C-alpha positions in Angstrom: 59.2 47.8 97.1 62.7 48.6 98.5 61.9 46.7 101.9 61.1 43.6 99.5 63.9 44.0 97.4 66.3 44.4 100.4 64.7 41.4 102.4 65.3 39.1 99.1 68.8 40.7 98.7 69.5 39.8 102.2 67.9 36.3 102.2 70.2 35.4 99.4 72.9 36.9 100.8 72.3 34.6 104.0 72.3 31.4 101.8 75.4 32.2 99.9 77.4 32.9 102.7 75.8 30.5 105.6 74.3 27.8 104.2 75.6 26.7 100.4 73.1 23.8 100.4 70.2 25.8 100.4 72.0 28.4 97.9 72.7 25.2 95.7 69.2 24.2 95.7 68.4 27.7 94.8 70.9 27.4 91.7 69.4 23.9 90.7 66.1 24.7 90.7 66.7 28.3 88.7 68.4 25.7 86.2 65.5 23.3 86.0 63.1 26.4 85.8 64.9 27.8 82.8 64.9 24.5 81.1 61.6 24.2 81.4 60.4 27.6 80.4 62.8 27.1 77.0 61.2 23.4 76.5 57.7 25.2 76.8 58.7 28.0 74.4 60.1 25.3 72.1 57.0 23.6 72.2 54.8 26.6 71.2 56.3 26.8 68.0 57.8 25.4 65.3 59.0 25.8 61.3 56.9 25.5 58.5 58.3 26.8 55.0 60.9 28.6 56.9 58.5 30.5 58.9 57.4 30.2 62.5 53.9 28.9 63.1 52.5 28.4 66.5 49.2 26.7 68.0 46.2 27.9 66.2 48.0 28.4 62.7 46.7 26.4 59.6 49.0 24.2 57.4 48.8 22.1 54.5 50.0 18.7 54.2 49.8 15.8 51.7 48.1 12.2 52.9 46.5 10.8 49.6 45.8 14.7 48.5 46.9 18.0 49.6 44.5 18.8 52.8 44.7 21.5 55.6 44.5 21.2 59.2 44.6 23.6 62.2 47.7 23.2 64.8 46.4 22.3 68.2 49.8 20.5 69.6 53.4 21.1 68.9 56.0 18.5 70.2 59.3 19.4 68.7 58.8 18.9 64.8 55.9 17.1 65.3 52.2 19.1 64.6 49.1 17.7 65.8 46.3 19.1 63.2 43.0 19.2 63.6 40.0 19.3 60.9 36.5 19.3 62.7 35.2 18.2 59.5 37.5 15.1 59.3 40.3 14.4 56.8 39.9 12.6 53.8 42.2 9.9 51.6 42.4 6.1 52.3 44.9 6.4 55.1 43.0 9.4 57.2 39.4 8.6 56.3 37.0 10.3 58.6 40.0 11.2 61.5 39.3 14.5 62.9 43.0 14.8 64.1 46.4 13.8 62.8 50.3 14.1 63.8 52.3 15.2 60.7 56.3 16.5 60.6 56.4 20.2 60.4 59.0 19.3 57.5 56.1 18.2 55.5 53.8 20.7 55.8 53.5 24.2 54.1 51.4 27.3 54.7 48.1 28.0 52.2 
């Protein structure tokens, strides 16, 4: 383990002092990696009724009448909801998935 740490430390030292372009690429890649991790974290959670919800949670919404669905995907404030039996009403009639704003949903 110490040898691996020493190797990594030596490689970074070399990049910093002898090859600025490689180091700059490392910094850019690290920043992009952090942005992607943050995006993935944001896209796995949303706020409904002031509480954090994740994929797999059940929330309710109103489309013609009150109905509920399980969250299958989160993109920002948009929740993709699924009901295997299908949603009801004139607008969603028989659809098994719908996309709703998190602010228009509530916890049951």
